[in-house]
C-alpha positions in Angstrom: 13.9 -26.2 -7.0 12.8 -27.7 -3.6 12.6 -31.5 -3.5 9.1 -31.8 -2.0 9.4 -35.6 -1.8 11.9 -35.2 0.9 9.9 -32.7 2.9 9.3 -34.1 6.4 5.6 -33.6 6.5 4.2 -36.2 4.3 1.9 -39.2 4.9 4.7 -41.5 6.0 5.8 -38.9 8.7 2.2 -38.6 9.8 1.9 -42.3 10.3 5.2 -42.5 12.1 4.2 -39.7 14.5 0.9 -41.4 15.2 2.7 -44.6 16.1 5.2 -43.0 18.5 4.6 -42.9 22.2 5.2 -39.8 24.3 8.5 -41.1 25.8 10.0 -41.5 22.3 8.9 -38.0 21.4 10.4 -36.7 24.6 13.7 -38.5 24.0 13.8 -37.0 20.5 13.2 -33.5 21.7 15.8 -33.8 24.5 18.4 -35.0 22.0 17.7 -32.0 19.7 17.8 -29.6 22.6 21.1 -31.1 23.8 22.6 -30.3 20.4 21.3 -26.7 20.5 22.0 -25.7 24.1 25.7 -25.4 25.0 27.2 -28.5 26.7 28.6 -26.6 29.6 25.2 -25.9 30.9 24.5 -29.6 31.7 20.9 -29.3 30.8 20.3 -26.4 33.2 19.3 -23.1 31.5 18.8 -19.9 33.4 15.8 -18.4 31.7 16.9 -14.8 32.6 20.3 -15.3 31.0 18.7 -17.0 28.0 16.2 -14.1 27.4 18.9 -11.4 27.8 20.2 -12.3 24.4 16.9 -11.4 22.8 16.3 -8.0 24.5 17.8 -5.2 22.4 17.9 -2.3 24.9 17.6 -2.9 28.7 16.3 0.6 29.2 13.2 -0.3 27.2 12.4 -3.1 29.7 13.2 -1.2 32.9 10.8 1.7 32.7 7.1 1.4 31.7 4.9 4.3 30.6 1.4 4.2 31.8 -0.1 4.6 28.4 -3.8 4.3 27.4 -4.4 3.1 23.9 -7.9 3.1 22.4 -9.5 3.4 19.0 -12.6 4.9 17.5 -14.1 4.3 14.0 -11.6 6.6 12.4 -8.6 7.1 14.7 -6.3 5.5 17.2 -5.5 7.6 20.4 -2.6 7.1 22.7 -2.5 9.0 26.0 0.8 9.3 27.8 0.9 10.9 31.3 3.8 13.4 31.6 4.3 15.0 35.0 7.1 17.4 34.1 6.2 19.8 31.3 9.9 20.6 30.7 10.4 17.0 29.3 8.4 18.1 26.2 11.4 19.9 24.8 13.5 16.7 24.5 10.5 14.4 23.8 10.5 12.6 20.4 7.5 10.8 19.0 7.6 8.6 15.8 5.2 6.1 14.4 5.1 3.3 11.8 2.0 1.6 10.4 1.5 -0.4 13.6 3.7 1.1 16.3 4.2 4.3 18.2 7.7 5.1 19.4 8.2 7.5 22.3 11.8 8.6 23.1 13.5 10.5 25.9 10.9 10.1 28.7 11.2 9.8 31.6 15.0 9.6 31.1 17.0 10.9 28.1 18.1 7.3 27.0 14.6 5.7 27.3 12.8 4.4 24.3 9.3 2.9 24.4 7.5 1.1 21.6 3.7 0.9 21.8 1.9 -1.6 19.5 -1.2 0.0 17.9 -4.6 -1.9 17.7 -5.0 -1.0 14.0 -3.0 0.0 11.0 -2.6 3.8 10.7 -1.8 6.2 7.9 1.6 7.9 7.5 0.1 11.4 7.3 -2.4 13.3 9.4 -1.0 12.4 12.9 -1.2 15.0 15.6 0.0 15.3 19.3 -1.3 17.7 22.0 -0.2 18.2 25.6 -2.9 19.4 28.1 -3.2 18.9 31.8 -0.3 16.6 32.2 -1.4 14.2 29.4 0.2 13.9 25.9 -2.4 12.7 23.5 -1.3 11.4 20.1 -4.0 11.0 17.4 -3.3 8.7 14.4 -5.8 8.2 11.5 -6.7 4.7 10.7 -5.8 3.2 7.3 -8.5 1.2 5.5 -6.4 0.4 2.5 -5.9 -3.3 3.4 -4.1 -5.2 0.8 -5.4 -8.8 1.0 -3.8 -11.7 -0.7 -5.6 -15.1 -0.9 -3.6 -18.1 0.3 -4.5 -21.5 -1.2 -5.0 -24.2 1.4 -4.1 -27.7 0.3 -4.8 -30.9 2.1 -1.8 -33.0 3.1 
C-alpha cells in the first residue's frame, strides 16, 4: 500500500513552494540536474548528442515523405507521392489504431510512421495507386471506450 502521507504534493509542500523565491527553485533544479547529467560534461550538454539516445532509427529521421493526411466523416485518407512505380513491389504498408507505417520507400531500409488524426478500425482498409499517388483509405472507429476519472481537490 502507498503511504499517501509521505506523498510530496500535500498542503505543507504547497505552502513551502509558495514561500520559495525563484533563486532557491533554480538552485534546487540545478542540483537535481547535476545528479542526473554525467559529471564529465561540466554542465554543458550537446542537445544533438542527448537526443540521439532517444531516436530509434536514424533512417526514419533522414528522409521525409510528403504525405497528405485528411479525414472525412467516415474515413481517414493518407496520400503518399511515389514517383517510381517499380517501388510498389517492395512497398509495405501497415497500420495500428492511430498510426500508419510505410516501409521500403524511397530506400529499402526506410520506415516512416504517420500519426493519424482519428482512431481507425482494424478491418476495411484499402490502398490504391494512381497517377503517381498512393492513397490509403482507413475507416474510422467510433467505438470509444470512455472511463470516468474522479477529480479530487488537494
